[in-house]
VEXLUM-48911 format. One record per residue (C-alpha): x, y negated, z. Coordinates in Angstrom, 2 decimals, decimal comma. Example, Ala and Ser with C-alpha at 12.3 -4.5 7.8 and 13.67 -1.06 7.14 Angstrom:
VEXLUM-48911
<atom px="12,30" py="4,50" pz="7,80"/>
<atom px="13,67" py="1,06" pz="7,14"/>
END
This chain:
VEXLUM-48911
<atom px="81,59" py="-67,81" pz="36,82"/>
<atom px="82,72" py="-65,15" pz="39,14"/>
<atom px="80,61" py="-62,09" pz="39,29"/>
<atom px="78,27" py="-61,32" pz="42,16"/>
<atom px="79,22" py="-57,63" pz="42,88"/>
<atom px="76,21" py="-57,16" pz="45,17"/>
<atom px="73,82" py="-57,33" pz="42,26"/>
<atom px="73,98" py="-60,32" pz="40,06"/>
<atom px="76,25" py="-63,15" pz="38,90"/>
<atom px="75,91" py="-66,65" pz="37,47"/>
<atom px="72,66" py="-65,72" pz="35,95"/>
<atom px="70,33" py="-62,81" pz="36,98"/>
<atom px="67,39" py="-61,23" pz="35,30"/>
<atom px="64,40" py="-61,90" pz="37,64"/>
<atom px="60,87" py="-60,91" pz="37,18"/>
<atom px="61,18" py="-60,61" pz="33,37"/>
<atom px="63,06" py="-63,92" pz="32,75"/>
<atom px="66,50" py="-65,35" pz="33,12"/>
<atom px="67,54" py="-67,77" pz="35,76"/>
<atom px="70,23" py="-70,29" pz="35,13"/>
<atom px="71,37" py="-73,40" pz="37,09"/>
<atom px="71,63" py="-76,77" pz="35,48"/>
<atom px="72,86" py="-80,11" pz="36,51"/>
<atom px="71,94" py="-83,61" pz="35,55"/>
<atom px="73,46" py="-84,83" pz="32,25"/>
<atom px="76,38" py="-86,44" pz="34,07"/>
<atom px="79,03" py="-84,53" pz="35,93"/>
<atom px="78,65" py="-84,38" pz="39,62"/>
<atom px="81,56" py="-84,62" pz="41,99"/>
<atom px="81,08" py="-83,55" pz="45,55"/>
<atom px="83,93" py="-83,38" pz="47,99"/>
<atom px="86,38" py="-83,77" pz="45,02"/>
<atom px="85,02" py="-80,69" pz="43,33"/>
<atom px="83,59" py="-81,15" pz="39,85"/>
<atom px="80,63" py="-78,77" pz="39,67"/>
<atom px="80,10" py="-78,24" pz="35,87"/>
<atom px="76,73" py="-76,49" pz="36,28"/>
<atom px="75,07" py="-77,17" pz="32,95"/>
<atom px="72,45" py="-74,66" pz="31,88"/>
<atom px="74,49" py="-74,07" pz="28,75"/>
<atom px="77,51" py="-73,33" pz="30,82"/>
<atom px="75,76" py="-70,74" pz="32,91"/>
<atom px="73,53" py="-69,13" pz="30,38"/>
<atom px="75,60" py="-69,62" pz="27,30"/>
<atom px="78,69" py="-67,72" pz="26,37"/>
<atom px="80,01" py="-64,69" pz="28,10"/>
<atom px="79,71" py="-66,17" pz="31,61"/>
<atom px="76,05" py="-65,60" pz="32,21"/>
<atom px="75,80" py="-62,79" pz="29,62"/>
<atom px="78,50" py="-60,70" pz="31,22"/>
<atom px="76,98" py="-61,20" pz="34,68"/>
<atom px="73,42" py="-60,22" pz="33,61"/>
<atom px="72,89" py="-56,81" pz="35,05"/>
<atom px="69,50" py="-55,12" pz="35,21"/>
<atom px="68,80" py="-54,78" pz="38,81"/>
<atom px="65,64" py="-54,81" pz="41,01"/>
<atom px="65,44" py="-57,90" pz="43,11"/>
<atom px="64,09" py="-55,85" pz="45,98"/>
<atom px="66,29" py="-53,18" pz="47,61"/>
<atom px="64,88" py="-50,35" pz="49,52"/>
<atom px="64,36" py="-51,35" pz="53,18"/>
<atom px="64,39" py="-48,01" pz="54,65"/>
<atom px="66,35" py="-48,05" pz="57,86"/>
<atom px="66,51" py="-51,88" pz="57,89"/>
<atom px="65,63" py="-53,49" pz="61,31"/>
<atom px="62,35" py="-55,26" pz="61,26"/>
<atom px="62,51" py="-59,07" pz="61,46"/>
<atom px="62,00" py="-60,61" pz="64,86"/>
<atom px="60,39" py="-63,60" pz="63,13"/>
<atom px="59,23" py="-64,28" pz="59,58"/>
<atom px="57,98" py="-67,54" pz="58,16"/>
<atom px="57,35" py="-69,50" pz="54,95"/>
<atom px="59,29" py="-72,71" pz="54,52"/>
<atom px="58,00" py="-75,37" pz="52,06"/>
<atom px="60,53" py="-76,80" pz="49,67"/>
<atom px="60,43" py="-78,73" pz="46,39"/>
<atom px="58,85" py="-76,41" pz="43,87"/>
<atom px="57,22" py="-73,87" pz="46,29"/>
<atom px="57,91" py="-72,04" pz="49,55"/>
<atom px="60,75" py="-69,80" pz="50,77"/>
<atom px="60,51" py="-66,47" pz="52,58"/>
<atom px="62,68" py="-66,58" pz="55,74"/>
<atom px="63,53" py="-63,87" pz="58,35"/>
<atom px="65,23" py="-64,09" pz="61,60"/>
<atom px="66,75" py="-61,37" pz="63,76"/>
<atom px="68,00" py="-62,21" pz="67,18"/>
<atom px="67,41" py="-65,10" pz="69,68"/>
<atom px="67,68" py="-68,50" pz="68,14"/>
<atom px="67,94" py="-69,92" pz="71,66"/>
<atom px="70,67" py="-67,55" pz="72,70"/>
<atom px="74,10" py="-68,58" pz="74,01"/>
<atom px="75,89" py="-68,09" pz="70,62"/>
<atom px="75,35" py="-70,34" pz="67,55"/>
<atom px="73,09" py="-68,75" pz="64,92"/>
<atom px="74,48" py="-67,74" pz="61,51"/>
<atom px="72,59" py="-68,50" pz="58,33"/>
<atom px="73,54" py="-66,62" pz="55,17"/>
<atom px="73,03" py="-67,80" pz="51,53"/>
<atom px="72,75" py="-64,95" pz="49,02"/>
<atom px="74,34" py="-64,78" pz="45,56"/>
<atom px="72,76" py="-64,88" pz="42,14"/>
<atom px="71,04" py="-67,06" pz="41,12"/>
<atom px="68,14" py="-64,40" pz="41,17"/>
<atom px="69,38" py="-61,99" pz="43,72"/>
<atom px="67,80" py="-61,78" pz="47,16"/>
<atom px="68,52" py="-61,66" pz="50,87"/>
<atom px="68,73" py="-57,92" pz="50,94"/>
<atom px="72,44" py="-58,39" pz="50,12"/>
<atom px="72,95" py="-59,26" pz="53,75"/>
<atom px="71,05" py="-56,40" pz="55,47"/>
<atom px="74,37" py="-55,01" pz="56,57"/>
<atom px="74,81" py="-58,13" pz="58,74"/>
<atom px="71,65" py="-57,49" pz="60,80"/>
<atom px="73,48" py="-55,55" pz="63,61"/>
<atom px="75,22" py="-58,86" pz="64,47"/>
<atom px="71,83" py="-60,05" pz="65,73"/>
<atom px="72,72" py="-58,40" pz="69,06"/>
<atom px="75,45" py="-61,10" pz="69,38"/>
<atom px="73,73" py="-64,09" pz="67,79"/>
<atom px="70,69" py="-64,94" pz="65,66"/>
<atom px="70,92" py="-63,98" pz="61,96"/>
<atom px="68,98" py="-66,09" pz="59,45"/>
<atom px="68,34" py="-64,79" pz="55,96"/>
<atom px="66,13" py="-66,28" pz="53,31"/>
<atom px="65,25" py="-65,82" pz="49,64"/>
<atom px="66,08" py="-68,78" pz="47,41"/>
<atom px="63,32" py="-70,25" pz="45,21"/>
<atom px="62,64" py="-67,82" pz="42,27"/>
<atom px="64,15" py="-64,91" pz="44,14"/>
<atom px="62,88" py="-62,04" pz="46,30"/>
<atom px="59,82" py="-62,82" pz="48,31"/>
<atom px="59,97" py="-66,53" pz="47,85"/>
<atom px="57,70" py="-68,40" pz="45,33"/>
<atom px="58,68" py="-68,00" pz="41,68"/>
<atom px="57,54" py="-71,02" pz="39,72"/>
<atom px="60,07" py="-70,40" pz="37,03"/>
<atom px="60,57" py="-74,18" pz="36,43"/>
<atom px="64,02" py="-75,01" pz="35,16"/>
<atom px="63,74" py="-78,43" pz="36,77"/>
<atom px="64,16" py="-76,67" pz="40,13"/>
<atom px="67,54" py="-74,95" pz="39,06"/>
<atom px="70,03" py="-77,63" pz="40,32"/>
<atom px="72,72" py="-77,07" pz="42,88"/>
<atom px="71,46" py="-80,00" pz="45,00"/>
<atom px="67,91" py="-78,70" pz="45,19"/>
<atom px="69,20" py="-75,25" pz="46,23"/>
<atom px="71,41" py="-76,96" pz="48,89"/>
<atom px="68,27" py="-78,73" pz="50,08"/>
<atom px="66,74" py="-75,35" pz="50,93"/>
<atom px="69,39" py="-74,86" pz="53,59"/>
<atom px="68,34" py="-77,94" pz="55,40"/>
<atom px="64,67" py="-77,09" pz="54,97"/>
<atom px="65,28" py="-73,70" pz="56,60"/>
<atom px="67,34" py="-75,27" pz="59,45"/>
<atom px="64,75" py="-77,96" pz="60,13"/>
<atom px="61,86" py="-75,59" pz="60,07"/>
<atom px="63,57" py="-73,28" pz="62,67"/>
<atom px="64,48" py="-76,27" pz="64,79"/>
<atom px="68,09" py="-75,26" pz="65,25"/>
<atom px="70,57" py="-78,03" pz="66,09"/>
<atom px="73,79" py="-76,08" pz="65,39"/>
<atom px="74,55" py="-73,33" pz="63,09"/>
<atom px="77,27" py="-71,48" pz="61,08"/>
<atom px="76,78" py="-71,12" pz="57,43"/>
<atom px="78,03" py="-68,31" pz="55,15"/>
<atom px="77,64" py="-68,36" pz="51,37"/>
<atom px="78,34" py="-65,44" pz="49,06"/>
<atom px="79,30" py="-65,73" pz="45,38"/>
<atom px="76,77" py="-68,28" pz="43,90"/>
<atom px="75,45" py="-68,76" pz="47,49"/>
<atom px="79,00" py="-70,11" pz="48,28"/>
<atom px="78,56" py="-72,85" pz="45,71"/>
<atom px="75,23" py="-73,81" pz="47,34"/>
<atom px="76,66" py="-73,68" pz="50,83"/>
<atom px="79,71" py="-75,74" pz="49,75"/>
<atom px="77,53" py="-78,47" pz="48,36"/>
<atom px="75,43" py="-78,52" pz="51,46"/>
<atom px="78,57" py="-78,74" pz="53,66"/>
<atom px="80,01" py="-81,56" pz="51,51"/>
<atom px="77,15" py="-83,73" pz="52,88"/>
<atom px="78,76" py="-83,27" pz="56,26"/>
<atom px="75,58" py="-82,45" pz="58,07"/>
<atom px="75,76" py="-82,94" pz="61,87"/>
<atom px="74,24" py="-79,58" pz="62,55"/>
<atom px="76,86" py="-77,52" pz="60,62"/>
<atom px="79,43" py="-76,03" pz="62,89"/>
<atom px="81,41" py="-73,99" pz="60,34"/>
<atom px="81,36" py="-72,96" pz="56,66"/>
<atom px="82,37" py="-69,47" pz="55,47"/>
<atom px="82,87" py="-68,88" pz="51,75"/>
<atom px="82,77" py="-65,31" pz="50,63"/>
<atom px="83,87" py="-64,58" pz="47,02"/>
<atom px="82,59" py="-68,02" pz="45,98"/>
<atom px="83,68" py="-69,43" pz="42,54"/>
<atom px="84,20" py="-73,20" pz="42,95"/>
<atom px="85,16" py="-74,10" pz="39,34"/>
<atom px="82,64" py="-73,28" pz="36,62"/>
<atom px="85,23" py="-73,95" pz="33,83"/>
<atom px="87,91" py="-71,71" pz="35,26"/>
<atom px="85,31" py="-69,09" pz="36,02"/>
<atom px="84,03" py="-69,17" pz="32,49"/>
<atom px="87,52" py="-68,84" pz="31,10"/>
<atom px="88,22" py="-65,83" pz="33,31"/>
<atom px="85,01" py="-64,06" pz="32,31"/>
<atom px="85,66" py="-64,58" pz="28,62"/>
<atom px="89,08" py="-63,10" pz="29,04"/>
<atom px="87,59" py="-59,98" pz="30,73"/>
<atom px="84,93" py="-59,62" pz="28,01"/>
<atom px="87,61" py="-59,70" pz="25,43"/>
<atom px="89,19" py="-56,57" pz="26,90"/>
<atom px="86,04" py="-54,51" pz="26,05"/>
<atom px="85,66" py="-52,50" pz="22,80"/>
<atom px="84,86" py="-54,94" pz="19,93"/>
<atom px="81,23" py="-53,83" pz="19,63"/>
<atom px="80,47" py="-54,34" pz="23,23"/>
<atom px="82,28" py="-57,66" pz="23,51"/>
<atom px="80,29" py="-58,85" pz="20,47"/>
<atom px="76,98" py="-57,66" pz="22,04"/>
<atom px="77,68" py="-59,63" pz="25,25"/>
<atom px="78,72" py="-62,80" pz="23,26"/>
<atom px="75,67" py="-62,59" pz="21,05"/>
<atom px="73,36" py="-62,26" pz="23,99"/>
<atom px="74,96" py="-65,40" pz="25,46"/>
<atom px="74,27" py="-67,34" pz="22,26"/>
<atom px="70,63" py="-66,16" pz="22,11"/>
<atom px="68,45" py="-66,68" pz="19,11"/>
<atom px="67,67" py="-64,01" pz="16,47"/>
<atom px="71,17" py="-62,68" pz="16,56"/>
<atom px="70,86" py="-61,65" pz="20,25"/>
<atom px="71,11" py="-57,78" pz="20,67"/>
<atom px="68,16" py="-55,79" pz="22,09"/>
<atom px="68,03" py="-54,94" pz="25,76"/>
<atom px="69,31" py="-51,35" pz="25,29"/>
<atom px="72,48" py="-52,55" pz="23,44"/>
<atom px="73,08" py="-55,36" pz="25,91"/>
<atom px="72,55" py="-53,18" pz="28,94"/>
<atom px="75,06" py="-50,67" pz="27,50"/>
<atom px="77,63" py="-53,48" pz="26,93"/>
<atom px="77,14" py="-55,07" pz="30,38"/>
<atom px="77,35" py="-51,61" pz="31,94"/>
<atom px="80,76" py="-51,14" pz="30,29"/>
<atom px="81,81" py="-54,50" pz="31,64"/>
<atom px="80,82" py="-53,58" pz="35,15"/>
<atom px="82,59" py="-50,17" pz="34,97"/>
<atom px="85,73" py="-51,62" pz="33,69"/>
<atom px="86,13" py="-54,74" pz="35,80"/>
<atom px="83,84" py="-54,43" pz="38,86"/>
<atom px="82,87" py="-50,82" pz="39,88"/>
<atom px="86,51" py="-49,47" pz="40,18"/>
END
């Protein structure tokens, strides 16, 4: 997977556990795109391991405009926290944004809130992220169920037309939703979204291989799990080296 520079990648540490996304046993093709989203693909190997970065789900909200509206939206597995800035009934079509991760949160999109003077901005935390419920049930971690959240938020707000932006992992979710060709969707914007798990995995493995041998081995061992997995300190050191070399440049 591509890395989510804003704070997490294909798999993120969340409230003391790891979150991965799985699919059904069969491959799923949507709009011609084969989404190979097995739990092993995301959590195993260097894909998820390299992307695991210790970050707080919540970002400091000092200076962030207060929401004009807040609500909880029921979905399969729990409820979502949703916030709206701007007028949903205004002349311009609202924009809904889907955050990266899995396991990050809507604070990634706080810089977009000034756009609320132009059109309504809709942000929400995905299930098991941010202020939304955190059941921690792997059965919820499917691309289709995350895509269902978008429709649940749209329906709860009663909006008939909207633009949709997905960042990184959120782009995968938004793309899956758009592939259903919902009548309410006016446009789709993909920001740094990896659309091939296999190619993404290969690229991450190649980047990990460029690290010093000890750090590359620590990331690979963490991905395999089990008794051979390194302790948190060793892993954090290795993942920090990965971020410094390939991301924070």
